[in-house]
C-alpha positions, 0 to 999 in steps of 0.5 A: 802886132806890128803897126797896130799899137797893140801889145797883144799876141795871137793865140794858136794851137801848139801844132800850127806852123806860124809865119813870123815876119822879118821886121827891120828897125832903121835909123835915118838923119832927117834932112827936110820935112814938108807936105807930109814927107820926110826926106832922110839920109841913109847910111850910104848917104842916099836920100829917101822919102818917108810919109808922115802926116803933118797933123799927127802928134809925131809930125807936129813935134818933128816939125817944131824941132826941125824949125828950131834947128835941131838935128833929128834922127827918125827910127823906122820899122820896116816889114811885109804887108799882105794885101793883094800882093805882099810888099814892104812898108816902112813907117816912122815910129819915133825920133830923137834929137841928135847931140853934136 
Protein backbone atom coordinates (compact mmCIF):
# COMPACT_ATOMS: atom_id res chain seq x y z
CA UNK A 1 0.00 0.00 0.00
CA UNK A 2 1.66 3.24 -1.10
CA UNK A 3 2.89 5.73 1.53
CA UNK A 4 1.62 3.68 4.50
CA UNK A 5 4.65 1.50 5.18
CA UNK A 6 2.44 -1.60 5.23
CA UNK A 7 3.09 -4.56 3.00
CA UNK A 8 -0.41 -6.02 3.11
CA UNK A 9 -2.73 -6.31 0.11
CA UNK A 10 -6.41 -5.45 -0.09
CA UNK A 11 -8.77 -8.41 -0.60
CA UNK A 12 -11.57 -8.25 -3.21
CA UNK A 13 -13.74 -10.83 -5.00
CA UNK A 14 -12.36 -12.00 -8.34
CA UNK A 15 -15.04 -10.24 -10.40
CA UNK A 16 -14.27 -6.76 -9.06
CA UNK A 17 -12.67 -4.27 -11.42
CA UNK A 18 -9.97 -2.61 -9.36
CA UNK A 19 -8.14 0.58 -10.18
CA UNK A 20 -4.36 0.36 -10.01
CA UNK A 21 -2.66 3.71 -9.38
CA UNK A 22 0.31 4.54 -11.56
CA UNK A 23 3.27 5.08 -9.23
CA UNK A 24 6.52 6.62 -10.45
CA UNK A 25 9.93 6.32 -8.83
CA UNK A 26 12.32 9.26 -9.35
CA UNK A 27 15.86 10.13 -8.29
CA UNK A 28 17.08 13.68 -7.71
CA UNK A 29 20.42 15.22 -6.74
CA UNK A 30 20.18 17.18 -3.47
CA UNK A 31 21.27 20.81 -3.62
CA UNK A 32 20.16 22.08 -0.18
CA UNK A 33 18.13 21.12 2.90
CA UNK A 34 16.72 23.86 5.13
CA UNK A 35 13.58 24.38 7.20
CA UNK A 36 12.08 21.01 6.26
CA UNK A 37 12.46 21.57 2.51
CA UNK A 38 14.87 19.70 0.26
CA UNK A 39 15.95 21.54 -2.88
CA UNK A 40 16.79 19.06 -5.64
CA UNK A 41 17.78 19.06 -9.31
CA UNK A 42 15.87 16.88 -11.77
CA UNK A 43 17.22 15.37 -14.99
CA UNK A 44 16.60 18.63 -16.92
CA UNK A 45 18.56 20.61 -14.26
CA UNK A 46 15.35 22.25 -13.01
CA UNK A 47 15.10 23.00 -9.30
CA UNK A 48 12.32 21.36 -7.34
CA UNK A 49 11.41 21.69 -3.65
CA UNK A 50 10.26 18.60 -1.73
CA UNK A 51 9.08 18.50 1.89
CA UNK A 52 10.97 16.39 4.45
CA UNK A 53 10.45 17.05 8.19
CA UNK A 54 13.73 17.92 9.93
CA UNK A 55 12.78 15.86 13.00
CA UNK A 56 12.31 12.61 11.02
CA UNK A 57 15.05 9.95 11.07
CA UNK A 58 15.59 10.33 7.33
CA UNK A 59 15.73 14.12 7.64
CA UNK A 60 18.32 14.05 10.42
CA UNK A 61 20.54 11.55 8.57
CA UNK A 62 20.30 13.53 5.32
CA UNK A 63 21.14 16.78 7.12
CA UNK A 64 24.23 15.17 8.71
CA UNK A 65 25.50 13.86 5.36
CA UNK A 66 24.95 17.21 3.63
CA UNK A 67 26.82 19.06 6.40
CA UNK A 68 29.78 16.68 6.00
CA UNK A 69 29.83 17.53 2.28
CA UNK A 70 28.57 14.28 0.78
CA UNK A 71 26.76 14.41 -2.56
CA UNK A 72 23.34 12.88 -1.86
CA UNK A 73 20.68 11.54 -4.23
CA UNK A 74 17.10 11.16 -2.94
CA UNK A 75 14.64 8.56 -4.21
CA UNK A 76 10.99 9.66 -4.35
CA UNK A 77 7.73 7.91 -5.00
CA UNK A 78 5.04 9.87 -6.85
CA UNK A 79 1.42 8.81 -7.08
CA UNK A 80 -2.18 9.98 -6.96
CA UNK A 81 -3.96 10.84 -3.72
CA UNK A 82 -7.75 10.92 -3.68
CA UNK A 83 -9.16 13.49 -1.29
CA UNK A 84 -11.84 15.98 -2.27
CA UNK A 85 -9.89 16.27 -5.50
CA UNK A 86 -7.33 13.85 -6.90
CA UNK A 87 -3.80 15.21 -7.06
CA UNK A 88 -0.24 13.89 -7.30
CA UNK A 89 1.89 13.57 -4.18
CA UNK A 90 5.65 13.08 -4.27
CA UNK A 91 7.40 11.91 -1.12
CA UNK A 92 11.05 11.20 -0.36
CA UNK A 93 11.45 7.49 0.44
CA UNK A 94 15.22 7.17 0.85
CA UNK A 95 18.56 8.63 -0.12
CA UNK A 96 22.03 7.42 -1.00
CA UNK A 97 25.46 8.95 -1.07
CA UNK A 98 26.72 9.41 -4.63
CA UNK A 99 30.31 8.30 -5.18
CA UNK A 100 32.33 10.60 -7.44
